[in-house]
C-alpha positions in Angstrom: -16.7 -0.7 20.1 -17.7 -4.1 18.6 -17.4 -7.0 21.0 -14.7 -9.6 20.3 -15.5 -13.3 19.9 -13.8 -16.2 21.7 -12.8 -17.7 18.4 -10.1 -20.4 18.8 -6.8 -19.2 17.4 -5.7 -22.7 16.4 -8.9 -23.2 14.4 -8.5 -19.9 12.7 -5.0 -20.9 11.5 -6.2 -24.4 10.5 -9.1 -22.9 8.5 -6.7 -20.7 6.6 -4.2 -23.4 5.9 -6.8 -25.9 4.9 -8.1 -23.3 2.4 -4.6 -23.0 0.8 -4.5 -19.3 1.7 -1.5 -17.3 2.9 -1.9 -14.6 5.5 -1.3 -12.0 2.8 -4.1 -13.4 0.7 -6.5 -13.2 3.7 -5.5 -9.6 4.3 -6.3 -8.8 0.8 -9.8 -10.4 1.0 -10.9 -8.8 4.2 -8.9 -5.5 4.0 -7.0 -6.0 7.3 -3.2 -5.9 7.9 -1.2 -9.1 8.2 -0.4 -8.1 11.8 -4.1 -8.3 12.6 -4.5 -11.8 11.1 -1.4 -13.0 12.9 -2.7 -11.6 16.2 -6.0 -13.5 15.7 -4.1 -16.7 15.0 -1.6 -16.4 17.9 -4.4 -15.5 20.4 -3.2 -12.0 21.3 -6.4 -10.6 19.7 -9.7 -11.8 18.4 -12.0 -10.9 15.5 -15.4 -9.4 16.1 -18.5 -11.5 15.2 -19.0 -9.7 11.9 -15.3 -10.2 11.0 -15.6 -13.9 12.0 -18.7 -14.3 9.8 -16.7 -12.8 6.9 -13.8 -15.2 7.5 -16.1 -18.2 7.9 -18.6 -17.7 5.0 -16.8 -15.6 2.5 -13.1 -16.5 2.9 -12.7 -20.0 4.4 -16.1 -21.4 3.5 -16.6 -23.1 6.9 -19.6 -23.1 9.3 -19.1 -20.4 11.9 -19.6 -22.8 14.8 -16.3 -24.6 13.9 -14.3 -21.6 15.1 -15.5 -22.1 18.6 -14.4 -25.8 18.8 -11.7 -26.5 21.4 -9.5 -27.8 18.6 -9.6 -28.1 14.8 -12.0 -30.8 13.6 -10.3 -34.0 12.3 -10.6 -34.3 8.6 -9.0 -36.8 6.2 -5.9 -35.2 4.6 -7.2 -35.0 1.1 -3.7 -34.2 -0.2 -2.6 -37.7 0.5 -5.1 -39.0 -2.0 -3.7 -36.9 -4.9 -0.3 -38.5 -4.8 0.3 -37.8 -8.5 0.0 -34.0 -7.9 3.1 -32.3 -6.5 2.7 -30.5 -3.2 3.5 -27.1 -4.8 0.7 -27.7 -7.3 -1.8 -28.7 -4.7 -1.0 -25.5 -2.7 -2.0 -23.5 -5.7 -5.5 -25.0 -6.0 -8.2 -22.3 -5.7 -10.4 -22.4 -2.6 -13.5 -23.0 -4.8 -12.0 -26.3 -6.0 -10.8 -27.2 -2.5 -14.4 -26.8 -1.4 -15.7 -29.0 -4.2 -13.2 -31.7 -3.1 -14.4 -31.4 0.5 -18.0 -31.7 -0.5 -17.2 -34.7 -2.7 -15.5 -36.3 0.2 -18.5 -35.7 2.3 -20.8 -37.2 -0.4 -18.6 -40.3 -0.5 -18.9 -40.7 3.3 -22.7 -40.2 3.1 -23.0 -42.8 0.4 -21.1 -45.3 2.6 -23.6 -44.8 5.4 -26.7 -44.8 3.2 -25.6 -48.0 1.4 -24.2 -49.7 4.5 -20.8 -50.1 2.9 -22.1 -52.0 -0.1 -22.1 -50.5 -3.6 -25.7 -50.8 -5.0 -24.3 -51.7 -8.5 -23.2 -55.1 -7.1 -20.1 -54.8 -9.4 -16.7 -55.2 -7.9 -15.3 -52.6 -10.3 -11.9 -51.9 -8.7 -11.2 -55.6 -8.2 -12.2 -56.3 -11.8 -9.9 -53.6 -13.1 -6.9 -55.1 -11.4 -7.0 -57.9 -14.0 -6.3 -55.3 -16.7 -3.1 -53.9 -15.3 0.1 -54.9 -17.0 -1.6 -55.2 -20.4 -0.2 -53.2 -23.3 -2.0 -50.0 -24.2 -4.1 -51.3 -27.1 -5.2 -54.5 -25.4 -5.9 -52.6 -22.1 -8.0 -50.0 -23.9 -9.9 -52.7 -25.9 -10.5 -54.7 -22.7 -11.9 -51.6 -20.9 -14.2 -50.8 -23.8 -15.4 -54.4 -23.8 -15.9 -54.2 -20.0 -18.0 -51.0 -20.4 -20.1 -52.7 -23.1 -20.1 -49.9 -25.7 -18.8 -50.6 -29.2 -17.0 -47.9 -31.3 -19.9 -48.1 -33.8 -22.4 -47.3 -31.1 -20.3 -44.4 -29.9 -20.1 -43.0 -33.4 -23.8 -43.3 -33.8 -24.6 -41.0 -30.9 -26.2 -37.7 -32.0 -23.9 -35.3 -30.2 -21.3 -34.8 -27.6 -24.1 -34.0 -25.2 -25.8 -37.3 -26.0 -22.4 -39.1 -25.7 -21.7 -37.6 -22.2 -25.1 -38.7 -20.9 -24.5 -42.2 -22.3 -21.0 -42.5 -20.9 -22.1 -41.2 -17.5 -24.8 -43.8 -17.3 -22.3 -46.5 -18.2 -20.0 -45.4 -15.4 -22.8 -45.1 -12.9 -24.0 -48.6 -13.8 -20.5 -49.8 -13.0 -20.7 -48.4 -9.5 -18.9 -45.1 -10.1 -20.7 -42.1 -8.6 -20.5 -39.3 -11.1 -21.4 -35.7 -10.2 -21.4 -32.5 -12.3 -20.6 -29.2 -10.7 -19.8 -25.7 -12.0 -16.3 -25.1 -10.8 -16.3 -21.4 -12.0 -12.8 -22.0 -13.1 -11.6 -23.1 -16.5 -8.2 -24.4 -15.4 -9.6 -27.6 -14.0 -11.8 -30.1 -15.8 -12.6 -32.4 -12.8 -11.3 -34.8 -10.2 -11.8 -38.2 -8.8 -11.7 -39.6 -5.2 -10.5 -43.2 -5.2 -12.2 -45.8 -3.0 -12.3 -49.5 -3.7 -16.1 -49.6 -3.0 -17.4 -46.1 -3.7 -15.2 -44.5 -6.3 -16.4 -41.0 -7.2 -15.8 -38.6 -10.1 -16.7 -34.9 -10.3 -16.6 -33.1 -13.6 -16.6 -29.4 -14.3 -20.0 -28.7 -15.8 -18.8 -25.4 -17.2 -16.5 -27.1 -19.7 -17.5 -28.2 -23.2 -19.2 -31.6 -23.2 -16.5 -33.3 -25.2 -13.9 -32.1 -22.6 -16.2 -33.5 -19.9 -16.1 -36.9 -21.6 -12.3 -36.8 -21.7 -12.3 -36.0 -18.0 -14.5 -38.9 -17.2 -12.1 -41.3 -18.8 -9.0 -39.6 -17.5 -10.3 -40.0 -14.0 -11.4 -43.6 -14.7 -7.7 -44.2 -15.5 -6.8 -42.9 -12.0 -9.2 -45.3 -10.5 -7.6 -48.1 -12.5 -4.4 -47.4 -10.8 -6.0 -46.8 -7.4 -5.3 -43.1 -7.0 -7.3 -39.9 -6.8 -6.6 -37.4 -9.5 -7.2 -33.8 -10.7 -7.6 -33.1 -14.4 -5.9 -29.8 -15.2 -6.3 -28.1 -18.6 -2.5 -27.5 -18.6 -0.6 -30.5 -17.4 2.8 -29.0 -17.5 3.3 -30.2 -13.9 3.7 -33.8 -15.1 7.4 -33.3 -15.7 8.0 -32.5 -12.0 6.6 -35.9 -10.9 8.4 -39.0 -9.8 8.7 -41.6 -12.6 6.0 -43.8 -11.2 3.5 -40.9 -10.8 4.4 -39.4 -14.1 3.8 -42.8 -15.8 0.3 -42.9 -14.3 -0.6 -39.4 -15.5 0.7 -40.1 -19.0 -1.1 -43.5 -19.1 -4.4 -41.9 -18.0 -4.2 -39.6 -21.0 -3.1 -42.3 -23.4 -5.7 -44.8 -22.2 -8.4 -42.1 -22.6 -7.3 -41.3 -26.1 -7.1 -45.0 -27.2 -10.4 -46.0 -25.7 -12.3 -43.1 -27.3 -10.3 -42.9 -30.6 -8.7 -46.3 -31.2 -5.5 -46.0 -33.3 -6.5 -48.7 -35.8 -9.9 -47.0 -36.6 -8.4 -43.5 -36.6 -5.7 -44.5 -39.1 -8.3 -45.8 -41.5 -10.6 -42.8 -41.1 -7.9 -40.2 -41.2 -5.8 -41.7 -44.0 -4.8 -39.1 -46.7 -6.8 -36.5 -44.9 -5.7 -32.9 -45.1 -5.0 -31.8 -41.6 -6.5 -28.4 -40.8 -8.9 -27.0 -38.2 -11.9 -28.0 -40.3 -10.9 -31.6 -40.6 -9.9 -31.8 -36.9 -13.4 -30.5 -36.0 -15.1 -33.1 -38.3 -13.1 -35.9 -36.6 -13.9 -34.5 -33.2 -17.6 -34.6 -34.0 -17.3 -38.2 -35.4 -15.7 -39.6 -32.2 -17.5 -37.2 -29.8 -14.1 -36.0 -28.3 -12.3 -32.7 -28.0 -10.2 -31.3 -30.9 -7.2 -31.6 -28.6 -7.6 -35.4 -28.6 -7.7 -35.5 -32.4 -4.8 -33.2 -32.7 -2.8 -35.3 -30.2 -3.4 -38.3 -32.5 -1.9 -36.4 -35.4 1.0 -35.3 -33.2 1.8 -38.8 -32.1 2.0 -39.8 -35.7 4.3 -36.9 -36.5 1.8 -35.5 -38.9 1.8 -32.2 -37.1 4.7 -30.7 -35.1 4.8 -30.0 -31.4 4.8 -26.3 -32.3 1.6 -26.7 -34.3 0.0 -28.7 -31.5 0.9 -26.1 -28.8 -0.1 -23.2 -31.1 -3.5 -24.6 -31.9 -4.4 -25.8 -28.4 -3.4 -22.4 -27.0 -5.5 -20.7 -29.7 -8.6 -22.9 -28.9 -8.3 -22.2 -25.1 -8.1 -18.4 -25.8 -11.1 -18.6 -28.2 -13.2 -20.6 -25.8 -12.5 -18.2 -22.9 -13.2 -15.2 -25.0 -16.5 -16.7 -26.2 -17.5 -17.5 -22.7 -16.7 -14.0 -21.6 -18.7 -12.5 -24.5 -21.6 -14.9 -23.8 -21.6 -13.9 -20.2 -21.5 -10.1 -20.9 -24.3 -10.4 -23.6 -26.3 -13.0 -21.6 -26.3 -15.3 -24.6 -27.1 -19.0 -24.5 -25.3 -21.8 -26.3 -21.9 -23.5 -26.4 -18.7 -22.6 -28.1 -18.4 -26.1 -29.4 -22.1 -26.3 -30.5 -22.8 -28.9 -27.8 
């Protein structure tokens, strides 16, 4: 009979809860009954070393040594940072994303130590951004673009969304924002940011189309503007469950992003008398180096297309993109659905 380990029951429970997993979900992953998991967590039984390895590395994504600690390690409660995300939404976050957030938090702490608490850019970004709050949407967006130092003409001149993403990323990093790209292995989340007044950090999902990654950069920049961490979901239907203050921030992040990347005045002149269809939407998307959803939203805001049309097309594009990704994976093809 395999020897049991002296794993700490409290740490076992902490590891499961911090991974956003229920007991039933753990039982499914390791093929053990809920009674067994409960016994491990209340101390009436213990896992074998092999079982503990499975829990640590495959399920909870934690170093195995942690489970022999006398008490759970102290970690910052990351949930408190994402105040614009409801608790029930946070609890549904997949473990892979939770792990990305943990790693990003660790990177942020490491940068603090390496730079002795001083951002190497020398720019007081968060302090500067405070001066923009309270401005109207158009003026705010114009001020931010001016602050970033990229004109709309320069943006339009970039060769592709891939080129645009590289340029915008460098602009953000020059401003003191640490930007990382990771493959989330999940198409429901585009990225997130961890707010800090000295070392703000943004992580974008490298598996997403380049123009979506650009949107995420600016959406998360909006969160930093309002001094809050944020998670960019593809479907933002949770917004209506937020408090008025938090809902306003989420809506503003989207509106600021759209106005910076596609200013209304310029869009109105370019799109005047245009026949709105998928082809023209794609052409405008390529012009501004943004996603088709951003362009379609512009038409929706002007009541040129209906809410039904907006929802139908965005849903269609999501399905098409996922199907292409699945086909590409199965056929081992290279390329990008959006030609980026």
